[in-house]
N, C-alpha and C positions, 0 to 999 in steps of 0.2 A: 219760524218766527220771523217777522220783517225786520229790516235793518233799523227802522225807527223805533221799534219795541225792544230792541236788545239794550242791555246795559252797557255803558261805555267801558272798554277794556284797555289795557295797557298800550295797545297798539294805536288805539284812538287818542289817547292822551299825547303820546309820543308825536303823532301827526299834527294834532290841534294846538297844543300849549305853545310851541315856539311861533306860532303866528301872532300871538300878543306882541312880539318884540321885533318882528321884521318889519321893514318898510314898505307897506302894502303899496301905496300910491306910486313910490319911485319904481318899484319892480314893475307894476303895471304900465307905467309910462315907457319903461324900456321895452316891454313887450309890444306896446302900440308901435314904436319906431322899428323893431325887428319885424314884424309882421307886414310892414309896408316897405320893405327893401325890395327893389325891382331888379337886382342882379339875377340874371336868369337862372344860373347854376345853383345860387343859394336859396332862391324861393322854391326851386324844384326839388332840391334836396329835403327841404323841410316838408313840402307837400307829399312827397313819396313816402316819407318816414311816418308822417301821420296816417296816410292811407293804409299802410302796412300795419302800424302799431296798434290802430283802432279799428281796423277791418271796414274802412269807409267804402261804401259801395258807390263809386263813382259812375256807374251807369245809369243811375237816377238823375245825374246832373244834366242841365241842358247842354253844358259843354263838358264833354268827356276827356278832352285833350287838356291835359294840365299846363301845356304851353300858352294857352289861350289867356290864363289868369296873369295879370301883370305883377301881382304880389300875392303873398300867402293869405292875407285879409280877403282879397277877391275870392280865393278858392274856398275859405272858411265860410263865408256868406253866399256861397254859390246858389243861384236859383235851380229849383227841380223841375223836371218834366211834369206839367199838369197832370198827366195820366197817372202818374205814380202816387199822387197824393189827392184822390177823389174826395169831395166834400159831402159829408153826410147830409142827405136831403131830409126834408120835412120841416114845416113852420114850427113844430114843437121841440125841434132837436138842436141842441148846441153842440158844435163841433170842437174837437180838441185843438188847442192853438199852436201846438209845438210837437216836434218830435222829441223824444227823450224817454224818461221814466217817471213814474209817480213816486214822489217822496212821501207824501202824506195826502189824505183827502177825508173830509168828514164835515162835521157841523162846527159852526162857530157858536160857542155857548157863553153868553154874557160877555162878550167882546174877547173870548179867549180862544186862541188857536193853539192846536197841538204841533209841536215842533218834533220831538222825540221823547222817549221815555225819560221822564223826570223834567222835562223842559216844556213850558207853555209860553206864549207870549200874546201881547195885546194887539188886536186889530187896529185899535185907534193909534197906538204907537207906530205899528206898520205903515199906516196911512198919514204919517207926518204930525200926528197929534191934532188935527182939525176935528173939532166935535161934529160940525155939519157934514163932514165927508164920512166920518166913521159911524154915524148913528144908523143908517140903514142896514149896517152889516152886523150888528151886535148879536143877532140871532140867526144868521144865514148859513150858507154853505162856503167851503173853501177847497181849493186843490193846489198843492204845492208840486211843481212840475220841474224836474231837473234835466238839463241838457248836458250831455257829455261831449268831449271833443269829436266824437263820431257823427254827432247828431247835425241835422239840418238846423240852421241858426237864424232863420226868419220866423216872426212871430205873427199869427194870423188872427182874425177876428172869429170868436166862437159863435157869434150872431150879429145881424145887423144893428148898428147902435150910433147913437149920436153923441159925440165927444163934449163933455161939460167942463171938466177939469183936467189940468195935469199938474203934477207936483214933483219937484226935485228935491230930494233929501240927501244931503252929504253924510258921509259916515266912512266907516272902515270897509276894507276889502278882504274880509276873511274868505277862505274857501267856503264852499257851500254843499261840499259832498257829504254823505252820511256820517262818517267819522267825526267831522266838525261839528254837525248838528247834534251829534250826542254828548258832545264835551262843552261847547261854548254856548251859554244861554243867550237867548234872544238874538241869535246870529243874523236872522233875516231882518230884523228890526234895528239892527246895529249897522248893517252895511248901506253903502251909498245905493240909492235907488230911484227909479223913475216910475211914477204912478200915473195910470191914466183912468179917469173915471167917466163911465158912460151911462146914458139912459137906454134902456132896451124895452121890448115888449114884455120882458119878464121881470122888470124892475131894475134897480141899479146894479151895476157891474163894475168891478175895480179889476185892473190887470197891473200887477206891480212886477217891474223888470228889476230884478235885484243884481247889482254889481258883485263881482267877487274877485279874488286874486288873478291877475293877468286878464281880466275882462277890462280892456282898455278903452273901450268906447260903447255906448248906448245910443241909439237914435230911434226916432219915430218918423212916420211918413209924412206927418203934417209939420213937424219942426226941424227935422234933420237932425244932426248931431246935438244931444243934449249935454252929454259929458264925454270926453273932457271939453274945456277945463273943469277941474273939481272947483265947485263953487262953496261959498258961504254968504248967508246962511240958507235956510230952506227958501225955496221960491215956488210960487203958485201962479198958474196961468188959469184964468176963467175965460171960457169961450161962450159968448153970448148968441142970441139968436140971429144976429146979423151975419155970424161967421158960419154957423150951421155946418159943421164938420160931420158928415155921416160917412161910415165906412161899412161895407156890406159884409155879411157873412162869408168868411173864407178869404177876405182880402187881407194883404200884409198890413200890418199896423206898426211894426217896429222889427229891430233886429239887434242881436249881440254881435259886436266884433270881438270875438272869443266867448266861450259859452259860460252859462250860469244858471239861474233859476227864474221861472215865472210863478207868480202866485196870483191865482184867480179867486176873487171873492164875489158871492152872489147874495143880493139882498133877499130873493125868494127862497124861502126855507122849504117850499114844496117842490123845488126841483129834484128830480131823482137821478142819482149818480149811476152811471152805467156799471154794471156789476164787473165789467172787465178792469175797472179802474181801482185797483188795490195797490197797497204799498209794494213797491219795486217792480210793478208791471211795466213792460215796455209799452210805448204809446206813439202814435204817428198822428202828425197834423192832419185834420180833416175827419178822423173817426168819430163815431157818435160819442159825445162826452156826457151830456146831461139831457134830461127830457123833462116835460111837463104833461 
């Protein structure tokens, strides 16, 4: 049985419930400061601990020498050698945008997305409450992709697309691991997030970059750092034809400075999800994701 189809147990509640009272943004701001400390012995200590604790394959990185990285965040968002993440070819193939694991994947039914056993949430709420943005996805497809500390933390384009909107939604910073998803309702739609809306040859596509505890910074290639600072209220950017921001399949579109979750929404309900993309399955950026 997948983690998402399990019933929450005592350990899940013990991990998740204290998150209601801890100061999410204060802790995450401290994380931002610590991960940018440039003292060599200190940042190397953290880097070596993470490599050992999470079994990070540093041989995949462009720079395998940890001394090259000025601080831990540079290591965490390290670029990989292109040869280790080939992009799935084919005009009818969409590639996976991240390294990590599948949390959940499937159909959006009447605006409803499956989170975990006993918990669903609204696509419209996830997308900031905008009717015009949410409408195309009411009967589409979705994939929730979780990035752990060991994973590559740059986010890439599944398909060549034109940017139409970006939305910043303020919110909490609950953890987004399976234990939290089983306990806290609407966790992805409650957390701070950055939403990018695209036009593609397959119809509308949304990429939702969900913040989480210790995720101190989210950025995109066209805007730079979007958060922090943590803003109020919701903010929306509209990109008209004069700007014409086009990102090619496989190109970087953003990154997490510390790890979290990406939720992809697709308007086209005829897209077929790769059989390998099932709950808990490990995934790599560039592999075949969906097809038409």
